[in-house]
C-alpha positions in Angstrom: 5.7 3.5 8.2 2.8 1.2 7.8 -0.5 2.5 8.9 -2.2 0.8 11.9 -5.1 -0.2 9.7 -2.8 -1.8 7.1 -0.8 -3.5 9.8 -3.9 -5.1 11.3 -5.1 -6.2 7.9 -1.8 -7.9 7.1 -1.7 -9.8 10.4 -5.4 -10.7 10.2 -5.1 -12.1 6.7 -2.0 -14.1 7.6 -4.1 -16.4 9.8 -7.0 -17.0 7.3 -9.2 -19.1 7.3 -9.0 -18.7 11.1 -10.8 -15.5 12.3 -8.2 -13.1 13.6 -8.8 -9.7 15.1 -6.1 -7.1 15.7 -6.6 -4.0 17.8 -4.1 -1.2 18.5 -4.6 1.0 21.5 -3.8 4.7 22.0 -0.4 3.8 23.4 0.7 1.9 20.3 0.3 -1.6 21.6 -1.4 -4.3 19.7 -3.6 -7.2 20.8 -4.1 -10.2 18.5 -7.1 -12.5 19.1 -7.6 -15.8 17.3 -11.0 -17.4 17.0 -10.3 -20.9 15.7 -13.9 -22.1 16.2 -17.3 -20.7 15.5 -18.0 -20.3 19.2 -17.5 -16.6 19.1 -14.9 -16.2 21.8 -11.1 -15.9 21.4 -9.3 -19.1 22.2 -5.9 -17.5 21.9 -4.6 -14.0 22.4 -1.4 -12.0 22.8 -1.4 -8.4 23.9 1.2 -5.7 24.5 2.9 -6.0 21.1 4.7 -2.7 20.5 3.6 -1.4 17.1 6.7 0.8 16.7 8.8 -2.3 16.3 6.8 -3.4 13.3 8.2 -0.9 10.8 9.2 -3.4 8.1 7.6 -6.4 6.4 10.4 -8.6 7.8 9.4 -7.5 11.4 5.8 -8.3 10.6 6.7 -11.7 9.1 8.8 -12.5 12.2 5.8 -11.5 14.5 3.4 -13.8 12.6 5.9 -16.6 12.7 6.3 -16.2 16.5 2.6 -16.0 17.0 2.0 -19.2 14.9 4.6 -21.0 17.0 3.0 -19.9 20.3 -0.5 -20.7 19.1 0.5 -24.1 17.7 2.1 -25.0 21.0 -1.2 -24.2 22.7 -3.1 -26.5 20.3 -4.3 -24.3 17.4 -5.1 -26.6 14.5 -2.4 -26.6 11.8 -4.9 -25.9 9.0 -5.5 -22.6 10.6 -2.0 -21.4 9.9 -1.6 -21.9 6.2 -0.5 -18.4 5.2 2.4 -16.2 6.3 3.4 -12.6 6.6 6.6 -9.7 17.7 8.4 -7.4 18.8 
């Protein structure tokens, strides 16, 4: 099992150079916020991701791929999604 801290670090680094912040609540649900600009507020976010379904690197890679697709459909710049690693 991947620790919550490690899981967040993997997901956050997958979106570099875009600032990404992951948080996991006490119920084991993750929120991912992306800050594609320097304005300081999240332009894109997804919440309610169940952490217990992210027990393998393949599951984490699938999550990042799905998030990239969702964010790109909402206008996130392509250069913000240059590195890879839902439910």
